[in-house]
C-alpha positions in Angstrom: -160.6 143.3 234.7 -164.1 143.4 233.2 -167.1 142.6 235.5 -167.4 139.6 233.6 -163.8 138.2 234.7 -162.8 137.6 231.5 -159.6 135.2 230.7 -156.6 137.0 231.8 -155.0 136.9 227.4 -151.5 137.8 227.1 -149.4 138.0 224.1 -146.1 139.2 222.6 -145.1 141.2 219.3 -143.1 140.3 217.0 -142.0 141.2 213.7 -145.3 142.2 211.4 -147.6 141.0 213.8 -149.1 139.6 217.3 -149.1 136.4 219.4 -152.0 135.4 221.6 -151.9 133.4 224.0 -155.1 131.4 224.9 -156.7 129.0 227.1 -155.9 125.8 224.8 -153.0 127.4 222.1 -151.1 130.0 221.3 -151.6 131.9 217.7 -149.4 134.7 215.6 -151.1 136.6 212.7 -148.7 138.5 210.9 -148.9 141.0 207.6 -147.0 139.7 205.0 -145.2 142.0 202.2 -147.9 141.2 199.9 -150.2 142.3 202.2 -151.8 139.3 203.1 -152.6 137.9 206.9 -150.5 134.8 207.7 -151.3 132.6 211.1 -149.2 130.2 213.1 -150.2 128.0 215.8 -149.0 126.5 218.6 -151.6 124.1 220.7 -150.7 123.8 224.6 -149.6 120.7 225.4 -150.6 119.1 229.4 -147.3 118.5 231.3 -148.0 117.4 234.5 -145.2 118.5 236.5 -145.2 122.0 235.0 -148.4 122.1 235.7 -148.5 121.7 238.9 -145.7 123.7 239.7 -147.0 126.6 238.1 -149.9 126.4 241.1 -146.5 127.0 243.4 -146.3 130.9 244.9 -142.8 132.5 244.2 -142.3 129.1 241.9 -144.4 129.2 239.2 -143.2 133.0 237.7 -139.9 132.1 237.0 -141.2 128.1 235.5 -143.9 130.6 233.5 -141.1 132.8 232.5 -139.2 130.0 231.2 -141.7 128.4 229.4 -142.9 131.4 227.9 -139.2 132.3 226.7 -139.2 129.3 224.6 -142.7 129.3 223.4 -142.1 132.7 222.1 -138.8 132.3 220.0 -141.3 129.9 217.8 -143.2 132.8 216.2 -140.6 134.9 216.4 -139.3 132.3 214.3 -141.5 132.3 212.1 -142.8 136.0 212.1 -138.9 136.9 210.3 -138.9 133.4 208.3 -142.8 134.3 206.5 -142.7 138.2 205.8 -140.4 138.3 203.0 -141.4 134.4 201.3 -143.7 135.1 198.2 -146.6 133.1 197.9 -145.5 130.8 195.0 -142.6 130.0 197.4 -144.3 128.9 200.9 -145.1 124.9 200.2 -141.7 124.7 198.3 -139.6 126.3 201.2 -141.6 124.3 203.8 -140.9 121.2 202.3 -136.9 121.8 201.9 -136.8 123.4 205.4 -138.9 121.2 207.1 -137.4 119.8 210.7 -138.7 117.0 212.7 -141.2 118.0 214.8 -138.8 117.0 218.2 -136.2 119.0 217.1 -138.2 122.0 216.0 -139.8 122.3 219.7 -136.0 121.3 221.5 -134.6 124.1 218.9 -136.7 126.8 219.8 -137.2 126.0 223.2 -133.6 126.1 224.2 -132.5 128.9 222.3 -135.6 130.9 223.9 -134.5 129.5 227.3 -130.6 130.1 226.6 -131.6 134.0 224.9 -133.4 134.6 228.2 -130.7 133.8 230.7 -127.7 134.9 228.6 -129.5 138.2 229.0 -130.3 137.7 232.2 -127.2 137.1 233.7 -125.3 140.1 231.9 -128.1 142.5 233.2 -127.5 140.9 236.5 -124.0 140.4 236.9 -122.7 143.6 234.6 -124.2 146.7 237.3 -122.7 144.6 240.1 -119.0 144.6 238.8 -119.2 148.0 237.7 -121.0 148.9 241.2 -117.3 147.5 242.7 -115.3 150.8 240.7 -117.6 153.2 243.0 -116.4 151.3 246.6 -113.5 154.6 246.9 -116.2 156.9 247.1 -117.2 156.9 250.8 -120.7 157.0 250.1 -120.8 153.9 248.3 -118.0 152.1 249.6 -120.6 150.2 252.6 -123.1 147.1 251.8 -126.2 149.3 251.3 -124.1 152.0 249.5 -122.9 149.2 246.6 -126.3 148.1 246.3 -127.6 151.9 245.9 -125.0 152.3 243.0 -125.7 148.7 241.8 -129.3 149.7 241.1 -128.8 152.6 239.9 -126.5 151.4 237.0 -128.9 148.6 236.7 -132.1 151.0 235.5 -129.3 153.3 233.7 -128.5 150.2 231.2 -132.2 149.4 230.9 -133.5 152.4 229.7 -130.6 153.1 228.1 -131.1 150.6 226.1 -134.9 150.6 225.8 -134.1 154.1 224.7 -132.1 153.7 222.0 -133.3 150.2 220.2 -136.6 151.8 220.3 -134.7 154.4 218.0 -134.3 151.8 215.2 -137.3 151.3 212.7 -137.6 148.0 212.6 -137.6 147.9 216.8 -140.1 150.9 216.4 -142.4 148.5 214.3 -142.4 146.0 216.7 -143.1 148.2 219.6 -145.9 149.8 217.5 -147.4 146.1 217.4 -146.4 145.8 221.1 -148.8 148.0 221.8 -151.9 147.1 219.6 -151.6 144.5 221.7 -152.0 146.0 225.2 -155.2 148.1 223.1 -156.5 144.8 222.1 -156.9 143.0 225.4 -157.4 146.4 227.0 -160.8 146.6 224.7 -161.6 143.1 225.6 -161.3 143.6 229.2 -164.0 146.3 228.5 -166.7 143.9 226.8 -165.8 146.7 223.7 -166.3 145.2 220.2 -163.3 144.5 218.7 -163.5 147.5 216.2 -160.2 149.5 215.2 -162.3 152.5 216.4 -163.0 150.9 219.6 -159.3 149.5 220.1 -157.2 152.7 219.0 -159.4 154.1 222.2 -157.8 152.2 224.5 -154.5 152.6 226.6 -151.2 150.8 225.2 -150.3 150.1 228.4 -151.2 147.3 230.4 -150.7 146.4 233.9 -149.2 142.9 233.3 -147.1 143.9 230.5 -143.9 142.5 230.6 -142.1 145.0 230.8 -143.7 146.3 233.8 -142.6 142.5 235.4 -138.5 143.4 234.2 -138.9 147.0 236.1 -140.2 145.4 239.0 -137.6 142.9 238.7 -135.0 145.5 239.2 -136.8 147.4 242.2 -137.1 143.5 244.1 -133.7 142.3 243.9 -132.9 145.9 245.1 -134.3 145.1 248.2 -133.7 141.5 248.5 -130.0 142.0 247.5 -129.9 144.3 250.9 -130.4 141.1 252.8 -127.4 139.7 252.0 -124.1 139.8 252.6 -121.8 140.2 249.5 -118.9 142.7 250.5 -116.5 140.9 248.2 -117.1 141.5 244.1 -117.1 137.4 243.5 -119.7 136.7 246.9 -121.6 139.4 245.6 -121.5 138.1 241.5 -122.2 134.3 243.0 -125.5 135.9 245.4 -126.7 137.3 242.3 -126.3 134.3 240.1 -128.0 132.1 243.3 -131.1 134.7 243.7 -132.4 135.1 240.0 -134.9 132.7 240.4 -135.8 134.0 243.3 -136.0 137.6 242.3 -137.6 136.4 239.2 -140.5 133.9 241.5 -141.0 137.4 243.4 -141.5 139.8 241.1 -143.7 137.9 239.5 -146.1 138.4 242.4 -145.9 141.9 242.7 -146.7 142.0 239.3 -150.0 139.7 239.5 -151.1 141.5 242.5 -150.7 145.0 240.9 -152.9 143.6 238.7 -155.5 142.4 241.0 -155.2 146.1 242.6 -155.2 148.1 239.5 -159.0 149.1 240.2 -158.5 150.3 243.7 -157.9 153.8 243.7 -154.9 154.3 246.3 -153.3 150.8 245.2 -153.6 151.0 241.2 -150.7 153.6 241.8 -148.1 150.3 242.6 -148.3 149.8 238.8 -147.2 152.6 237.6 -143.7 152.4 237.9 -143.9 149.9 235.1 -146.5 151.5 233.4 -144.3 154.0 233.1 -141.4 151.7 231.6 -144.2 150.7 228.8 -144.1 154.4 228.0 -140.7 152.9 225.8 -141.6 149.3 224.9 -144.8 150.7 223.2 -145.3 153.2 220.6 -148.9 154.2 219.9 -150.3 151.7 216.4 -151.4 152.6 212.9 -154.9 151.3 212.1 -153.4 147.9 209.9 -151.8 147.2 212.5 -154.0 147.1 214.7 -156.5 145.0 212.3 -153.1 142.6 212.6 -153.6 142.6 216.1 -157.1 142.0 216.3 -156.9 139.4 213.6 -154.0 137.1 216.2 -157.0 137.6 219.1 -159.8 136.2 217.1 -158.3 133.5 215.8 -157.0 132.4 218.8 -160.6 132.8 220.6 -162.0 131.1 217.4 -159.4 128.0 217.7 -159.9 127.7 221.7 -163.5 127.5 221.3 -163.3 124.6 218.8 -161.0 122.5 221.0 -163.3 123.3 224.0 -166.2 122.1 222.0 -164.1 119.2 220.2 -163.5 118.0 224.1 -167.4 118.3 225.4 -167.8 115.9 222.1 -165.1 114.0 222.6 -166.0 113.8 226.8 -169.9 113.1 225.6 -168.9 109.9 223.0 -166.9 108.5 226.3 -169.7 108.4 228.3 
């Protein structure tokens, strides 16, 4: 963090663009196929129950991840739908396909949450099932051995998946925008003007990245599973599903802790495993991609300030 304790902004790469989450809004900027920039905003809404849950350690992580999954799909939908749309067809397409506000919110949120949970279930259960095939091998027959091979298989599955999808041109570009997102945040937290030159000079890795979080779920899951008897396969699968919120909650706290400790010489190495994984999930962006990321971040800051100004003016009128 910077000496001025800048807000802990985060973001997400989308198709041909970047989304940034501010204090009051989420803003996405994309570069369309005609080289113009287009913006999309979802203003944050205050939900008392979620606001309370996100203050509870080990609970807030699971809640934040589910909320982010639902919100992220809205911005992904925007980026994929708008990229290839010709400017003259904008209004026509928007009118013909305009859903109700409620159905849009519920539909995209549900899709995001379900996609996340489905992926998490597969990523959790498949290695546990595969580990059973190694039980005849003496070293992997016991409780600890099964957990070790399950953790190894999970790590291999994760790294293989990320490696192979990063080879596709489309995902490679998304990973470049992911790198641009990190560079912008690093430049901002270093109190540097957000120019292409300054941003490009920054690291494409960041301690708060979701990629680090994914790796921490593998490590934390392995540790937690050691304390849960699960010699029978059905019991192991049941415990893995039941413990998903626990693993996510603890991993989130570990991620936050590594970010807070990143400027302490020895303790900063706690975050290095996650940073290493980001070598797969981020790529060095090109200047036009950095320009999009800067535009998105600046637009988010501008709208945040506007909402804060409106809130102050409204409060003054009430008084």
